[in-house]
N, C-alpha and C positions, 0 to 999 in steps of 0.2 A: 465438433464432434459426434462419430459413428458410432452402432451400437457395439463394434468391436474393439473401442478403446478401453472402455470400460465393462466391467460384471454388476457391481455394487450399486454403483450412480448411474443405473437408468429405469426410467420409468418409479422415479421417486417422490413423493410429499416431501420438500425440503422447505424449513424453516430457516433462511438467513437473517441472522439478527446482527445489523448495521449501530455504529455508533454517530454515522452523518448518514441525515436521509437521502430518500430517493432525488431529489433534485439537486444534491450536491455537486459539484464538476468530480465527474464520473473518476473514481480510482479503484482500489482491487475489488472493493467488496461488492461494486455495480458490477465490474469485470466479472467478476466469481459468478453475480446472479446470471447477469448476460450467458457465459457457457455454457453451466448447470443446465438454464433452460431450454438448452437445445436437446434434452434429451428428459426430462424431471419438470415436473410443476414446482415453482418456484414462489414462495411466500418471501419478500422483501419485507422487513421489519421496522421500520423506520425508529429512532427514538421515541419516548415518551413526549407527545404535546400537549403542554400543558396550558396552551392556548383553548386546548378542545373543552367540552363540557366533561366533568369526570363518567367512566362508564361508556363515550363512543368508543365505536370502534367502525373504521371504514377500510373497504376493499376495494382495490379499483384496479382495474387492466392498467400494463406499461405499454409504451412501445418498442419494447423486447419479446421476444416470443416463449412462452412458457414463465412470462413473469409479471406475478400482481404485487401489486403495493400497499401495504398494511399500514395504518398510520392508526392512533388512539392514544389515551389518556388512562390509566391508571385512575380508582377510587381511593385515593390514597394522599394525604399530604407529600408535597414534594421534599419539604424540608425533613421528613423521618431518616431519610436514608442517611442523613448528616449529623443529626443529634439521636436516634436513637436505633444503629442499626440491627439490633436485635429485634426489635419488633419490625424494623422494615424487612428484614428475611422474611417475616413468617406473613405482614402482609402483599408482601409484592410478590410471594410462591400461591398464593390465594388469590390473587388478579391475573396470573398468568395461566394458571388454570379454566378461571373465566375466560380467557380471551382467545385460550383452546376451544371451549365450548362455543362460542359463539362464531369462531369460526368457520367451524364442522369442519376441519380440516387436521385431523390429528396429525402430526408429520412422522414421519419414517427417521430423519434426521433433523436435528436441529444444528446449524453451524455459525458459531458465534462470535465476530469480532468485536464483543462489544464487553471492558472487563469493571464496567460501573456499574449498572444498571440492575443486572439480573446474580445475584450470587450462589442460588441452587438454579444448574442449567436443566436438572433431572424434573423442574416442576413442569414443564413442557411435556412430558409425559412420552418423549421420543423413542426410537427401538436405538437408536446412536444418537451420539451427541460428538462435536466437535466444538474445542476452544484453541479459538485465532488469534490471540493477541499479536501485531504489527508493531506497536509501538512500543516504547519501555516501560516498564511497569515497575513502580516504586512503592507500594501499598502492602504490604502480605496479605489483607484483605482480596485482593483484586487477585493474586495469583493463588489464591488457595479454593477460588470458582474453576481451576485444570481438576481439583480432587471430587468435580463433580460430572465428568467427561469422560468419555472413552478416551479421547485421540487427541493430543495437547500438540498443536503446531505453530512454528512462528518462523520467522524471516532470518533470524542469527540465531548461532550458540550460546551467546549471551543472555536475548531476552528468553528463548529458552530454559535458559538455567536458572535464569530470575522465578520462573514458573514453577518449575521441578524441583526445587529446593524446597516449595511449600505444597506441593501436589505431586509427589514420588511416583503414586499408582499407578497414572494410564501410559497408553502407551504416548510415547514422545518424538517429535521428528522436526528436522528445519527442513523448511521448503520455502526457497526463495522468492523475493518479488516476484509478479507478471510482469509479462511482454501482453499490454494490449494492442487491439485488432488491428488500430493504425500503424503504430508502430510494426507491427510483426510486417504488414505489409512492405511499410521502407526497409524492413531489413534486409527482406527478400530482393531487393535491388542491386545491381552489381555497384561494386565503389564507384566513386566519382574520382574523376580525376584532379589532382591537387589544385590549387589555385597556382596561377603562374605569375599575377601581379601583388600587389603589396597593399589589396585593397582588404586587409584582413577583418573576418568576422567572426565576433564571439558568441555566445547564446547561454544562455540560464534560464531556465523555466519551472515553475511549479508555484508553491502558494507562497507571493512574495511577501506577504505578512507575517511568516513563521521565525519566530522569537530565536530559533536556533540557527539562522542565517547570521555568519559572519557577516557582517555591513564591513565593517574597519579593514578587512581585507582587500574585500570586492571594491572599496572605494579607492586603495591603495594602489592596487591595478592600475583601473581605469585611467586615474592620475598620471600612473608610471609610460603608461601608453598612449596621449593623444592619438595617435595615426590607427589605432585599431576602433571600431563599432561594436558597442557591446549593445547587443539585444536582448531583454528582460521580457517574458512572456511568463502572464498568470494574473488571478487577481491582487489588488492592495487596496489598500485604504489610502484617503487624502494625507492622512499623519504614517504612512507607514515608515519604519527608520531606514529603511533601504531606498527608498525614494529619498528623502530626506538626506541624506546622506549623501547620494549622487546627483541632486536636485543641479549642483554645478558643473556637472561633466557634459560637456557639448557634446561629447563621442558614446551616451549612454541613453539608449532610446527604452522607454516602456510602452510597450504595444497592450497592454490588458490580457484579458483572459480568451483565448482564440478555442473553436471550435479541436478536436484533436487531430481529427484530419488535417485541418489548416497548419495546425503547430507544428504536425509531424513533416507536410512541404516545405516548412519555413525553418525548421529544425536542420532539414537536408542540406540546404544552404551556406550554414556555419563551417566553417574552417578549426574550430576547437568549442568545446564545450565546459562549462564550467559548474563546481559544486564547492560552495565553502561554508562547513557548520562549524558549531561549536558545540560543547555539551550543553545539553539542556536534560532536568530531570524528567519532564513527560512526554517530550519531541522527539529528543533525539540523543540515544549515547553514543552513536559515531559508529555505530557495528555493521549497517546498512543503509542501503537507500533505495526507495524505488528508481530514481532517476538514472542509478544507473542503468539498469537495462534500457530506459526507451534512450539515454544516452547513445549505449552500445548500437543501438539501431539504425543510426545516424553511419554509423561506422569510423567518424570521426575520434580524433585524442581527445580524453578529458584529464583535463587539472582538475584535484582534488586534495582539499583538504584530509589528513591521517582521518583514517574508516578503518575497520580489522578486515572488512572482505576485499580482496583483491589488492591487499597492501605487497604483498612478495611480487607481484607481476607488474615491473615497469614497461613492459610492450603493450599491453592488455589497457592500463593507466599509468599518469601521472599525479604521484602522490606524495605529498608532505613525508618526510624520512621521521621526522619529531611530531609529538602528542601537541606541542603547544606550535606547532604550524610556524616557526618563524622560518621556516625555508620559502614558503609558498612563494613571494610573490618574485624572489629570482628563479625557483621552479616555473612558472608562466613564462618568465621572459626567456628561458632558454628552450622553452617548448616551442613556442610562436616564432623563435628564431632557426629552427630545424621542421616547419613543418612537413617538409617533405620525405624524411623520415619516419615519424610520430605517424604520417596518414597516410603514409605506401600503401600499395593495396590488397598483402597481405595482413597488415595488421590492421586495417579496415572489415576483412573477411571473418579475422578471429573474434572482432567484436561483434559484429551483426549475427556470428553465427553464438554467439552464447546468448544475444538476444532473443533468438530462435529457439534454441533450447530448453528457455522456460515461459513460454506461451502460458494462455489460463490453461488452455487444454493441456499442455504436456502436464501442469502443475496438476491437473483434474485427476489426469491418467496414475500422478504419482500416489496421492491421494487415496484412489481408488484402490492399489494394489495393499496400501496399509490396509485400507476397512475391511478387504478381503481376508486380510493374515490375521486380523480381529475376529473375524466370524469366523475362521478355520478355527480360532484357539478359542474361541467360548462357546462354540454352538451356533445355532440360527438364530436369527434376530428375537430379543428379548419382546411382547408386545407392548411393556408400557418400563417406564423408569420409575415412575415417581409413587 
């Protein structure tokens, strides 16, 4: 990020609130922190660590320039959030103000991805507040957090609408998932030559324990195509439903979690990539997936169950035509039987271009533009929101 890319999002103290801690496998929160740290001072706030002594706050440097990690435990009973939400709201607000005083770093911006822990983001006393849920919201209390923000963002119209229905006042916008730096580098490479032999390689990567994965469909596809090698990358437990469902499939290989750069290199060698999701109240409403952009970075064809995004662009992605995905297995067979068409260089370039349009640097520039509009509409930044 250069200073010419942004106007508001530079030389700021940013408190980024994540529902996953810094040691979690890098996802959007980590990538945003890393990109923001190039031009700002970022404090990455882990979720409360209930194993710590009450009241403890720790602040340490990370391996990423401009990014520090904050771990803490509030001085309140954890069960309060579930059994006395009105009291929790008051108490956690006091704890947040204590946290800010302890850090001696009053933030210019609070950027919150967590829709469970902090019901009133004004308690942080920041000049501006962004509420940015990227997963489905099922509880109106979670959605109403947006009413304490200046800007509400999400990755799909459907998720955003679930927030703005209960928080209509703030400015709101859809910002797509981001393409991380390792996959950005892959997207900048020229399309690869379609495979000439019949040794087809098909890939899937992500958290392999996610309950939203439709393991039955993946099992059917693997058994219908013993001639294809299916590669699965990502963390999974011993009792993972996916691992159990594919345990007898000799053509399915589980590689575990890999560093992103290594994963990108392996994904580049695939002929086809898979996404198989089912509805899940808290994990997926099948409106969008972060996998798509990383998949597109390879250039290779993607076969997916029904999703809202890209549903009407068959040259970009091969997607089930029905909500029950009854045609998914036939669609996969048709696709792998015509990889020359689906992986043609011009189609690969389209997918790669879309991945490059949504890098984290580009997304931050889009968000910066919205913050500048808010600033123009409301006047100069407030000194406090508490």
